[in-house]
N, C-alpha and C positions, 0 to 999 in steps of 0.2 A: 504696232503693239504686238506684243507676243501673246500668243494663245496660252492662256493659263489653264491648261488642263492638267489636272493632277492625275497622275497615274496611280492607279491602285497597285499596291504591292500585293502580290499573292503570297499568302502564308500557307505553308503546307499543313494539311489537316492530320492531326495525330489521333491515334485510336484512344489513347488515354486522355481523359479530360484534365485540364490543369488542376493541380492540387490547390485547394483554397484553405486557408487557415481559418479554423473556427475561433470565434472569440474565446478568450480564456474564461473557464468556469470559476466563478468566485467560490471560495471555500465557505461552506456553511458551518456555522457554529451551532452546537446542540443547544436546545432551549435551556434556559436557566432553571436550575433546580432550586426551589426555595430552601433556605437553610433549615436544619432541624430545629424543632422548638427548643428553646433554651429553658433549662430548669431553674432559672433565676440566678445562675452564676455566670455573669458576663465575663468574657475574656478567658473562659476555661478552654482547655484543649479539646477540639471536637472528637478526637479519638477516645477520650475518656468516657464519653457517653456511649460510644460504640462498644467499648470494653465492658461497660456495665451491662449493656444489653447482652453481650456475648456470655458474660458470667451468669446472668439470669437464665438464659436459654440452656446453658450447659447444666445448671443446677436442675432445671425442669426436666431435661433429658435424663439425668441420673436418677431423679426421683421416679420418673415414669418407668425406667428400666427396673428399678428396685421393686416397684409395685407389680410389674409384670412377672418378675421372678417369684415374688411372694404368691401371686395368683397361681402360677404353674405348680409351685410346691403344694399349695392348699388343694388344688384340683387333683394332683397325684395322690395326696393323702386321703382325700374323700373317696377317690376311686378304689384305693386299696381297702379302705374300711367297708365300702359297699360290697366288695367282693368277699371280704372276710366274714361279714355278717349277713350275707345274702339269704342264707337258709333260716334266719331267725324266726320268721313268721311260720314257716313249715314246722320247724322244731317245736315252737310254742304250741301248735295244734297237736303234734304228736305226744307232747308231755301230758295233755289232758287224756289221751287214749291210754297212756301208761298208767295214769292214776286209776282209771276204771279197770284196767287189766289187773292191777294190784289188789283192788277190791274183790274182783272175781277170784283171784288166787287165794285171798284170805277166806272166802266162802268155801272154796274147794278144799282148803286145808282142814276145815271142820269135819269133812267126811273122812279124813285120814291122809297122812302124808304118803302112804303107800298106794293111794289110789292112782290109777293111770291118768285121770283127768288132772290131778294136782301136778304130777311129774311132767306131763305134756305142757301144761300152762307155765310151769317153772322154766322149762327149756325155751319156750317162745319168749317169755319175759327176759331171760338172759340174753337171747339174740337181739332183742329190741334195745335193751340197755347198752349192749356192746356197740350196736350200730350208732346209737346216739352219742356214746363216748367217743367213737371214731370221728364224729363230726363236731367235736369240741364241746359237747354238753356235759356238764359236771353237776351231780346232785349235791345239794347243800343239806347236810345232816345237822339239825339244830338241837335235838333233844340232849339235855344235860349241858348245853353250852350257855354262856352268858348272852343275854338278849342284845342283839345288834340291830338297830333300826335300819341299817343299810342292807341287811340280808333277811331280816325277819319282819313279819307283820303280825302284831299281837292282836288276837281277837278277844282275849279274856285274861284276867288276873285271878289267881286262886291262892288262898292261903295254904301253906304247906309247911309242916314242922320239920321235914327232912331236907327239903331243897331250899337253899338260901334265896333271899330276895333278888329279883332281877335275872334269875336263871330259868331257862325254858324247861317246863315240866313235860309237856307233850307237843308233838308235832302233828298237826291236823292234816296238813298238806305239804308235801315235800317241795322245796324250792330248787331252782336250777340256775346255773350260771353258764353262759355261752362264752367260752374262752375267757376274756377278762371283763365281760359285762354281765350284769344281773338280768336274767331272762324272766324269772318269776321269783318273788320272795317266798320264803317258807311261812306258812300260816301256823302260828304257835299259840300255846297257852303259857303264860309266864307266872312264876311264883311271886306272890306278894309278901312272902316271909311267913314266920310262924304266927299262928292265931294268938290273939291277945285276950 
């Protein structure tokens, strides 16, 4: 009998291990997205709903842009007006001082128009009224004019044979306008027409 020794064959060792193939990766499918809620019209093109949404959002964006533009214009207008009328409270207080100054000037006039007090007070009053005019303050002269409730405040009615009804007889306190706004109305006495 033959000796059955199997000889082992020597395999040379290589430095690189043998390349093994990995099992192929199965392609993964994305999770199913549920269909958009149907608005009751089955069989309608799905892009029609998307188009309607797009139109709605475009309209919303345009409205928002228009609202923002209106806000910017309104804010700019309010800022301009606040700058234009920023001195109104100061000028309103100065007007009361001018009233008292005019009363003092009337009292000084009784001493004589040639007195130094009268001429000095007249110069100061002119400077003050010029300053107020430079800042946009305009006096309202009401005497002899038709009564206007937007500019005048009537404190009394008097019968008068010479002045027709509804015309200002006397101005008790001068009114002022700041640029195009009424700062203070004129306080007046209005004619009620001839006595009967």
